[in-house]
ROKOLKOL-788680 format. One record per residue (C-alpha): x negated, y, z. Coordinates in nm, 4 decimals. Layout:
{atom {X Y Z}}
...
***
This chain:
{atom {0.0000 0.0000 0.0000}}
{atom {-0.1478 0.3335 -0.1096}}
{atom {-0.1789 0.6053 0.1509}}
{atom {-0.1758 0.9794 0.0856}}
{atom {-0.5158 1.1342 0.1695}}
{atom {-0.4683 1.3641 0.4676}}
{atom {-0.8061 1.4106 0.6369}}
{atom {-1.1076 1.6225 0.5528}}
{atom {-1.4690 1.6235 0.6673}}
{atom {-1.3968 1.7840 1.0050}}
{atom {-1.1343 1.5288 1.1064}}
{atom {-1.3384 1.2346 0.9770}}
{atom {-1.6432 1.3535 1.1715}}
{atom {-1.4349 1.3981 1.4880}}
{atom {-1.3096 1.0408 1.4497}}
{atom {-1.6699 0.9189 1.4435}}
{atom {-1.7675 1.1261 1.7487}}
{atom {-1.4576 1.0243 1.9450}}
{atom {-1.5150 0.6553 1.8655}}
{atom {-1.8780 0.6651 1.9769}}
{atom {-1.8392 0.8502 2.3066}}
{atom {-1.6790 0.5735 2.5097}}
{atom {-1.7836 0.3735 2.8129}}
{atom {-2.1398 0.2764 2.7151}}
{atom {-2.3127 0.6109 2.7666}}
{atom {-2.1751 0.6327 3.1223}}
{atom {-2.2729 0.2798 3.2297}}
{atom {-2.5718 0.1396 3.0390}}
{atom {-2.8690 0.3285 3.1823}}
{atom {-2.8337 0.1772 3.5288}}
{atom {-2.9218 -0.1600 3.3773}}
{atom {-3.1842 -0.0217 3.1386}}
{atom {-3.3729 0.1501 3.4222}}
{atom {-3.3684 -0.1785 3.6147}}
{atom {-3.5326 -0.3510 3.3169}}
{atom {-3.7768 -0.0788 3.2129}}
{atom {-3.8424 0.1038 3.5388}}
{atom {-3.9360 0.4351 3.3758}}
{atom {-3.6887 0.7144 3.2889}}
{atom {-3.9158 0.8065 2.9966}}
{atom {-3.8947 0.4547 2.8526}}
{atom {-3.5165 0.4504 2.8886}}
{atom {-3.4900 0.7839 2.7061}}
{atom {-3.7165 0.6423 2.4342}}
{atom {-3.4797 0.3444 2.4068}}
{atom {-3.1854 0.5831 2.3626}}
{atom {-3.3763 0.7726 2.0936}}
{atom {-3.4649 0.4495 1.9111}}
{atom {-3.1016 0.3363 1.9342}}
{atom {-2.9913 0.6681 1.7864}}
{atom {-3.2387 0.6517 1.4964}}
{atom {-3.1283 0.2972 1.4132}}
{atom {-2.7633 0.4091 1.4264}}
{atom {-2.8381 0.7001 1.1899}}
{atom {-2.9920 0.4520 0.9447}}
{atom {-2.6796 0.2394 0.9800}}
{atom {-2.4595 0.5435 0.9174}}
{atom {-2.6473 0.6230 0.5946}}
{atom {-2.6082 0.2614 0.4796}}
{atom {-2.2376 0.2460 0.5655}}
{atom {-2.1951 0.5719 0.3770}}
{atom {-2.3208 0.3974 0.0632}}
{atom {-2.0772 0.1116 0.1236}}
{atom {-1.7939 0.3625 0.1606}}
{atom {-1.9015 0.5329 -0.1614}}
{atom {-1.8836 0.2038 -0.3505}}
{atom {-1.5606 0.0813 -0.1902}}
{atom {-1.3750 0.3918 -0.0623}}
{atom {-1.0776 0.2154 0.0993}}
{atom {-0.9895 0.1157 0.4552}}
{atom {-1.0745 -0.2315 0.5826}}
{atom {-1.4176 -0.2125 0.7416}}
{atom {-1.6545 -0.5075 0.7657}}
{atom {-1.3797 -0.7574 0.6901}}
{atom {-1.3104 -0.5967 0.3531}}
{atom {-1.6755 -0.5242 0.2637}}
{atom {-1.7987 -0.8754 0.3331}}
{atom {-1.4984 -1.0408 0.1705}}
{atom {-1.5472 -0.8423 -0.1486}}
{atom {-1.9261 -0.8208 -0.1611}}
{atom {-2.0395 -1.1529 -0.0145}}
{atom {-1.7758 -1.4226 0.0410}}
{atom {-1.4308 -1.4466 0.2030}}
{atom {-1.5791 -1.6694 0.4764}}
{atom {-1.8133 -1.3924 0.5913}}
{atom {-1.5295 -1.1427 0.5739}}
{atom {-1.3180 -1.3707 0.7906}}
{atom {-1.6040 -1.4107 1.0371}}
{atom {-1.6363 -1.0303 1.0588}}
{atom {-1.2622 -1.0111 1.1224}}
{atom {-1.2954 -1.2756 1.3931}}
{atom {-1.5727 -1.0664 1.5480}}
{atom {-1.3342 -0.7706 1.5453}}
{atom {-1.0749 -0.9762 1.7314}}
{atom {-1.3076 -1.1275 1.9910}}
{atom {-1.5601 -0.8457 2.0373}}
{atom {-1.4967 -0.5361 1.8292}}
{atom {-1.1541 -0.4724 1.9782}}
{atom {-1.0741 -0.7235 2.2543}}
{atom {-1.4254 -0.7114 2.4030}}
{atom {-1.4453 -0.3342 2.3762}}
{atom {-1.1044 -0.3042 2.5425}}
{atom {-1.2301 -0.5234 2.8281}}
{atom {-1.5442 -0.3117 2.8708}}
{atom {-1.3464 0.0139 2.8648}}
{atom {-1.0968 -0.1211 3.1196}}
{atom {-1.3732 -0.2357 3.3553}}
{atom {-1.5429 0.1036 3.3222}}
{atom {-1.2136 0.2761 3.4021}}
{atom {-1.1867 0.0764 3.7248}}
{atom {-1.5467 0.1578 3.8215}}
{atom {-1.4978 0.5334 3.7813}}
{atom {-1.1392 0.5524 3.9059}}
{atom {-1.2152 0.3747 4.2368}}
{atom {-1.5092 0.5276 4.4218}}
{atom {-1.4638 0.3036 4.7290}}
{atom {-1.2733 -0.0209 4.6756}}
{atom {-1.0197 -0.1085 4.9497}}
{atom {-1.0583 -0.4568 5.0974}}
{atom {-0.7102 -0.5545 4.9809}}
{atom {-0.7773 -0.4695 4.6130}}
{atom {-0.9262 -0.7632 4.4144}}
{atom {-1.2095 -0.6930 4.1717}}
{atom {-1.0914 -0.6365 3.8115}}
{atom {-0.7288 -0.5991 3.9258}}
{atom {-0.7019 -0.2414 3.8001}}
{atom {-0.8838 -0.3253 3.4759}}
{atom {-0.6392 -0.6071 3.3999}}
{atom {-0.3438 -0.3885 3.4985}}
{atom {-0.4517 -0.1197 3.2504}}
{atom {-0.4857 -0.3741 2.9677}}
{atom {-0.1440 -0.5204 3.0493}}
{atom {0.0132 -0.1757 3.0741}}
{atom {-0.0973 -0.0693 2.7280}}
{atom {-0.0615 -0.4156 2.5804}}
{atom {0.2953 -0.4822 2.6934}}
{atom {0.4064 -0.1225 2.6548}}
{atom {0.2386 -0.0561 2.3211}}
{atom {0.5657 -0.0318 2.1308}}
{atom {0.6754 0.2515 2.3589}}
{atom {0.3416 0.4251 2.4132}}
{atom {0.1927 0.4180 2.0634}}
{atom {0.3502 0.7453 1.9479}}
{atom {0.2589 0.9247 2.2694}}
{atom {-0.0986 0.7866 2.2633}}
{atom {-0.1454 0.9092 1.9076}}
{atom {-0.0186 1.2568 1.9995}}
{atom {-0.2453 1.2870 2.3038}}
{atom {-0.5638 1.1385 2.1554}}
{atom {-0.7121 1.4646 2.0215}}
{atom {-0.6348 1.6434 2.3472}}
{atom {-0.8102 1.3724 2.5493}}
{atom {-1.1182 1.3875 2.3268}}
{atom {-1.1374 1.7668 2.3577}}
{atom {-1.1064 1.7490 2.7384}}
{atom {-1.3727 1.4784 2.7592}}
{atom {-1.6241 1.6669 2.5426}}
{atom {-1.5471 1.9925 2.7264}}
{atom {-1.6184 1.8339 3.0663}}
{atom {-1.9431 1.6831 2.9379}}
{atom {-2.0403 2.0282 2.8123}}
{atom {-1.9754 2.1729 3.1595}}
{atom {-2.1886 1.8967 3.3094}}
{atom {-2.4817 1.9802 3.0810}}
{atom {-2.4429 2.3539 3.1480}}
{atom {-2.4552 2.2932 3.5241}}
{atom {-2.7693 2.0844 3.4741}}
{atom {-2.9262 2.3604 3.2631}}
{atom {-2.8651 2.6203 3.5335}}
{atom {-3.0568 2.4014 3.7818}}
{atom {-3.3632 2.3278 3.5718}}
{atom {-3.5839 2.5422 3.7941}}
{atom {-3.4209 2.4758 4.1318}}
{atom {-3.3160 2.1104 4.1404}}
{atom {-3.5602 1.8399 4.2480}}
{atom {-3.5760 1.6308 3.9298}}
{atom {-3.7109 1.2780 3.9664}}
{atom {-3.9246 1.1276 3.6874}}
{atom {-4.0780 0.8643 3.9127}}
{atom {-4.0796 0.5017 3.7961}}
{atom {-3.9904 0.1865 3.9836}}
{atom {-4.1520 -0.1564 3.9598}}
{atom {-3.9606 -0.4032 3.7397}}
{atom {-4.0112 -0.7518 3.6050}}
{atom {-4.0853 -0.5997 3.2658}}
{atom {-4.3770 -0.4063 3.4152}}
{atom {-4.5257 -0.6915 3.6164}}
{atom {-4.4804 -0.9580 3.3472}}
{atom {-4.7243 -0.8144 3.0954}}
{atom {-4.6947 -0.6366 2.7613}}
{atom {-4.4874 -0.9024 2.5834}}
{atom {-4.2274 -0.9240 2.8599}}
{atom {-4.2115 -0.5454 2.8599}}
{atom {-4.1394 -0.5481 2.4855}}
{atom {-3.8616 -0.8035 2.5363}}
{atom {-3.7112 -0.5910 2.8143}}
{atom {-3.7251 -0.2835 2.5889}}
{atom {-3.5502 -0.4779 2.3099}}
{atom {-3.2718 -0.5846 2.5480}}
{atom {-3.2212 -0.2237 2.6550}}
{atom {-3.2037 -0.1047 2.2940}}
{atom {-2.9453 -0.3753 2.2206}}
{atom {-2.7304 -0.2666 2.5188}}
{atom {-2.7662 0.0952 2.4112}}
{atom {-2.6633 0.0083 2.0541}}
{atom {-2.3163 -0.0628 2.1928}}
{atom {-2.2831 0.3071 2.2772}}
{atom {-2.3472 0.3858 1.9086}}
{atom {-2.1131 0.1144 1.7773}}
{atom {-1.8538 0.3677 1.6603}}
{atom {-2.0908 0.5290 1.4080}}
{atom {-1.9001 0.3523 1.1273}}
{atom {-1.5504 0.4558 1.2439}}
{atom {-1.4884 0.6648 0.9332}}
{atom {-1.4691 0.3547 0.7121}}
{atom {-1.1486 0.2434 0.8852}}
{atom {-0.9600 0.5523 0.7643}}
{atom {-1.1259 0.5834 0.4223}}
{atom {-0.7960 0.5390 0.2383}}
{atom {-0.6549 0.8428 0.4201}}
{atom {-0.9536 1.0730 0.3604}}
{atom {-0.9699 1.3277 0.0799}}
{atom {-1.2504 1.2540 -0.1661}}
{atom {-1.3719 0.9570 0.0441}}
{atom {-1.6796 0.8891 -0.1731}}
{atom {-1.8182 1.2248 -0.0587}}
{atom {-1.6461 1.2837 0.2758}}
{atom {-1.6871 0.9498 0.4561}}
{atom {-2.0670 0.9178 0.4107}}
{atom {-2.1250 1.2696 0.5419}}
{atom {-1.8906 1.2236 0.8353}}
{atom {-2.0846 0.9128 0.9418}}
{atom {-2.4333 1.0588 0.9564}}
{atom {-2.3284 1.4026 1.0830}}
{atom {-2.1243 1.2502 1.3662}}
{atom {-2.4004 1.0033 1.4544}}
{atom {-2.6652 1.2772 1.4621}}
{atom {-2.4527 1.4967 1.6922}}
{atom {-2.3817 1.2080 1.9303}}
{atom {-2.7476 1.0994 1.9373}}
{atom {-2.8531 1.4463 2.0535}}
{atom {-2.5737 1.4522 2.3136}}
{atom {-2.6647 1.1042 2.4428}}
{atom {-3.0314 1.1894 2.4887}}
{atom {-2.9456 1.5110 2.6765}}
{atom {-2.6891 1.3371 2.8991}}
{atom {-2.9217 1.0517 2.9885}}
{atom {-3.2068 1.2892 3.0592}}
{atom {-2.9814 1.4215 3.3377}}
{atom {-2.8405 1.0819 3.4456}}
{atom {-3.1899 0.9342 3.4854}}
{atom {-3.3604 1.2217 3.6675}}
{atom {-3.0927 1.4001 3.8738}}
{atom {-3.1412 1.1511 4.1591}}
{atom {-3.4225 0.9129 4.2605}}
{atom {-3.4306 0.6116 4.0300}}
{atom {-3.3494 0.3684 4.3146}}
{atom {-3.0000 0.5171 4.3427}}
{atom {-2.8953 0.4203 3.9904}}
{atom {-3.0584 0.0762 3.9632}}
{atom {-2.7993 -0.1762 3.8347}}
{atom {-2.5187 0.0731 3.8981}}
{atom {-2.2294 0.1042 3.6539}}
{atom {-2.1292 0.4608 3.7486}}
{atom {-2.4626 0.6340 3.6807}}
{atom {-2.2894 0.9473 3.5501}}
{atom {-2.0953 0.9934 3.8747}}
{atom {-2.4050 0.9278 4.0878}}
{atom {-2.6044 1.1840 3.8905}}
{atom {-2.3206 1.4389 3.9076}}
{atom {-2.2964 1.4008 4.2869}}
{atom {-2.6709 1.4531 4.3213}}
{atom {-2.6616 1.7542 4.0943}}
{atom {-2.3456 1.9376 4.1973}}
{atom {-2.1903 1.7577 4.4925}}
{atom {-1.8426 1.6023 4.5219}}
{atom {-1.6809 1.8614 4.2953}}
{atom {-1.8926 1.7822 3.9905}}
{atom {-1.8753 1.4094 4.0671}}
{atom {-1.4949 1.4249 4.0737}}
{atom {-1.4901 1.6103 3.7432}}
{atom {-1.7100 1.3464 3.5773}}
{atom {-1.5064 1.0588 3.7213}}
{atom {-1.1912 1.2226 3.5871}}
{atom {-1.3412 1.2711 3.2405}}
{atom {-1.4706 0.9138 3.2159}}
{atom {-1.1479 0.7631 3.3512}}
{atom {-0.9400 0.9662 3.1068}}
{atom {-1.1717 0.8803 2.8208}}
{atom {-1.1746 0.5066 2.8878}}
{atom {-0.7952 0.5019 2.9226}}
{atom {-0.7682 0.6637 2.5800}}
{atom {-1.0145 0.4068 2.4428}}
{atom {-0.7996 0.1199 2.5690}}
{atom {-0.4839 0.2769 2.4281}}
{atom {-0.6453 0.3582 2.0941}}
{atom {-0.7934 0.0123 2.0395}}
{atom {-0.4710 -0.1603 2.1412}}
{atom {-0.3030 0.0583 1.8807}}
{atom {-0.5461 0.0117 1.5886}}
{atom {-0.6894 -0.3371 1.6346}}
{atom {-0.3759 -0.5404 1.5570}}
{atom {-0.3505 -0.3846 1.2081}}
{atom {-0.6795 -0.5477 1.1103}}
{atom {-0.5549 -0.8917 1.2084}}
{atom {-0.2245 -0.8412 1.0269}}
{atom {-0.4223 -0.7441 0.7161}}
{atom {-0.6198 -1.0682 0.7447}}
{atom {-0.2960 -1.2631 0.7787}}
{atom {-0.1573 -1.0872 0.4709}}
{atom {-0.4673 -1.2000 0.2797}}
{atom {-0.4081 -1.5586 0.3879}}
{atom {-0.7176 -1.5941 0.6097}}
{atom {-0.5399 -1.5705 0.9425}}
{atom {-0.2300 -1.7577 1.0640}}
{atom {0.0823 -1.6494 0.8752}}
{atom {0.2519 -1.6009 1.2133}}
{atom {0.0660 -1.2672 1.2375}}
{atom {0.1554 -1.1322 0.8926}}
{atom {0.2832 -0.7765 0.8640}}
{atom {0.6502 -0.7434 0.9467}}
{atom {0.8922 -0.6307 1.2131}}
{atom {0.7354 -0.8515 1.4823}}
{atom {0.3708 -0.8570 1.3698}}
{atom {0.2598 -0.5743 1.5991}}
{atom {0.4065 -0.7437 1.9049}}
{atom {0.2387 -1.0731 1.8193}}
{atom {-0.1061 -0.9326 1.7412}}
{atom {-0.1003 -0.6980 2.0417}}
{atom {-0.0195 -0.9875 2.2744}}
{atom {-0.2990 -1.1958 2.1181}}
{atom {-0.5484 -0.9139 2.1621}}
{atom {-0.4284 -0.8400 2.5162}}
{atom {-0.4734 -1.2018 2.6268}}
{atom {-0.8239 -1.2195 2.4766}}
{atom {-0.9271 -0.8925 2.6447}}
{atom {-0.8112 -1.0187 2.9856}}
{atom {-0.9964 -1.3480 2.9336}}
{atom {-1.3155 -1.1541 2.8586}}
{atom {-1.2734 -0.9470 3.1757}}
{atom {-1.2680 -1.2631 3.3872}}
{atom {-1.5019 -1.4765 3.1755}}
{atom {-1.8167 -1.2716 3.2357}}
{atom {-1.9638 -1.0074 3.4578}}
{atom {-2.0361 -0.6553 3.3371}}
{atom {-2.3936 -0.7223 3.2250}}
{atom {-2.2939 -1.0395 3.0391}}
{atom {-2.0181 -0.8451 2.8648}}
{atom {-2.2730 -0.5827 2.7598}}
{atom {-2.4999 -0.8554 2.6193}}
{atom {-2.2139 -1.0225 2.4325}}
{atom {-2.0674 -0.7099 2.2762}}
{atom {-2.3964 -0.5467 2.1816}}
{atom {-2.5417 -0.8588 2.0159}}
{atom {-2.2268 -0.9639 1.8274}}
{atom {-2.1306 -0.6178 1.6999}}
{atom {-2.4864 -0.5246 1.6020}}
{atom {-2.5461 -0.8445 1.4043}}
{atom {-2.2060 -0.8191 1.2332}}
{atom {-2.2975 -0.4665 1.1212}}
{atom {-2.6440 -0.5830 1.0124}}
{atom {-2.4930 -0.8533 0.7904}}
{atom {-2.2620 -0.5957 0.6335}}
{atom {-2.5475 -0.3532 0.5654}}
{atom {-2.7641 -0.6379 0.4292}}
{atom {-2.5270 -0.6699 0.1309}}
{atom {-2.6785 -0.3443 0.0045}}
{atom {-3.0221 -0.5034 -0.0268}}
{atom {-2.9162 -0.7488 -0.2975}}
{atom {-2.7569 -0.7142 -0.6429}}
{atom {-2.3888 -0.6250 -0.6354}}
{atom {-2.1876 -0.9085 -0.7858}}
{atom {-1.9132 -0.6743 -0.9005}}
{atom {-2.1325 -0.3808 -1.0036}}
{atom {-2.4664 -0.5321 -1.1150}}
{atom {-2.6062 -0.1990 -1.2282}}
{atom {-2.4972 -0.0062 -0.9209}}
{atom {-2.7316 -0.1379 -0.6577}}
{atom {-3.0006 0.0029 -0.4364}}
{atom {-3.3456 -0.0631 -0.5750}}
{atom {-3.2144 -0.1471 -0.9241}}
{atom {-3.2800 0.0086 -1.2640}}
{atom {-3.0568 0.3080 -1.1882}}
{atom {-3.2456 0.3849 -0.8695}}
{atom {-3.2761 0.7512 -0.7671}}
{atom {-3.4473 0.9306 -0.4807}}
{atom {-3.1228 0.9296 -0.2850}}
{atom {-3.0741 0.5572 -0.3375}}
{atom {-3.4311 0.4887 -0.2281}}
{atom {-3.3624 0.6688 0.1000}}
{atom {-3.0478 0.4607 0.1430}}
{atom {-3.2379 0.1408 0.0628}}
{atom {-3.5024 0.2060 0.3279}}
{atom {-3.2366 0.3159 0.5788}}
{atom {-3.0454 -0.0091 0.5192}}
{atom {-3.3643 -0.2163 0.5379}}
{atom {-3.4746 -0.0469 0.8608}}
{atom {-3.1314 -0.0957 1.0169}}
{atom {-3.1194 -0.4665 0.9309}}
{atom {-3.4782 -0.5388 1.0366}}
{atom {-3.4543 -0.3378 1.3604}}
{atom {-3.1250 -0.5038 1.4566}}
{atom {-3.2407 -0.8585 1.3824}}
{atom {-3.5803 -0.8154 1.5504}}
{atom {-3.4179 -0.6622 1.8578}}
{atom {-3.1676 -0.9475 1.8778}}
{atom {-3.4462 -1.2086 1.8477}}
{atom {-3.6522 -1.0412 2.1198}}
{atom {-3.3417 -1.0166 2.3368}}
{atom {-3.2811 -1.3892 2.2921}}
{atom {-3.6432 -1.4674 2.3747}}
{atom {-3.6153 -1.2634 2.6928}}
{atom {-3.3087 -1.4662 2.7936}}
{atom {-3.1558 -1.7211 2.5506}}
{atom {-2.8239 -1.6950 2.7373}}
{atom {-2.7885 -1.3427 2.5950}}
{atom {-2.6812 -1.4859 2.2583}}
{atom {-2.4542 -1.7624 2.3853}}
{atom {-2.1508 -1.5424 2.3224}}
{atom {-2.2662 -1.4846 1.9648}}
{atom {-2.2981 -1.8591 1.9024}}
{atom {-1.9520 -1.9184 2.0517}}
{atom {-1.8048 -1.6536 1.8226}}
{atom {-1.9671 -1.8015 1.5102}}
{atom {-1.8764 -2.1621 1.5927}}
{atom {-1.5165 -2.0893 1.6925}}
{atom {-1.4685 -1.8591 1.3931}}
{atom {-1.6071 -2.1209 1.1545}}
{atom {-1.3808 -2.3921 1.2953}}
{atom {-1.0773 -2.1647 1.2635}}
{atom {-1.1771 -2.0741 0.9064}}
{atom {-1.2039 -2.4408 0.8061}}
{atom {-0.8664 -2.5179 0.9618}}
{atom {-0.7009 -2.2261 0.7803}}
{atom {-0.8582 -2.3143 0.4460}}
{atom {-0.7544 -2.6781 0.4860}}
{atom {-0.3992 -2.5727 0.5688}}
{atom {-0.3905 -2.3369 0.2692}}
{atom {-0.5171 -2.6176 0.0471}}
{atom {-0.2545 -2.8568 0.1772}}
{atom {0.0168 -2.5952 0.1316}}
{atom {-0.0924 -2.5211 -0.2246}}
{atom {-0.0946 -2.8933 -0.3053}}
{atom {0.2572 -2.9412 -0.1712}}
{atom {0.3915 -2.6369 -0.3498}}
{atom {0.2321 -2.7532 -0.6760}}
***
């Protein structure tokens, strides 16, 4: 179904920025500092993560130029590689891209909303309640969530701007802490330190995962071949700068021991910098932002799965229709709740970062080989230009950096990729079952 283009560069760029600034930037550094020990090394990891994301944004921009319609990785891989790989990318969206991200956002909401947990309140209770609230009430809340989304994003960015301004006013008076702490990565030698750095970069990559958000609305963007690519790299560049500045404050506003393995590093830093007032403001901004993330992903995710069902690579029970939204929302809600209980916060970070990064790397890798549908329109081919060479090296750097980081992460702790293997195996089994059923159905109908 064709959609009337409605969005320009400004809106598309805001979509990218809003999708990237979620729970990761407010939670990840407490684990990275525990692995690396040095605030400087953690900031370097954030900078590396940002540079890799910018390369990914340039590569996805080329994909959007070649196929300027909505559909994301599922559509790109189905068209450019093979329907199996497209299905696997769609399965990743169901298990990690949406359901896993919803779980992470809900857990982050609970962490920031409850400063001191009462004894009678079970862990993860509020996170599950939020997922159920938006999951079961999606039919009633979808219109309201869509209307409030821009307002929430503006409030969140405004509060973060206030936070950075307060930090800037205290550059000469606050006692900033750049001291390091001893970690396993430091005592285990150079190689173990490299593995720890790779794990941190992989966690951090989750905070940049929304750099490709513009591709999901490509069909609704004016002149998408030009607009979407620019929205991706402009939005990613802006967020990279913001992330580095924010984490420079998170990591140094208080002694490093106070944020080790803590999920609410932003609140801890705000309390150390401006007292309870600034801490309350940050907790409010993060809670509001993560709530909007849950609502937004519950709203958008099910459409991807219905599209897969329409294409015949997902159970027909979830095809588009009067009841499809209810069915796909309930499926996604159940999977998000299972992920909340199936792993702790750090395991969820490992799972999401590895699976989403490698899915994106596979998508970008299709640019490095001849295009089956457009053999002359490929990077590095006979029609190569200076711009295409830049895109080629950006795509190559993104793929190599992502794969190498994932391998080092697995070497540091093989359990880090167990979730990835589960996703691939379960997705492959489901694909084979669906293809067999389609084959049987075609045979009977013939």
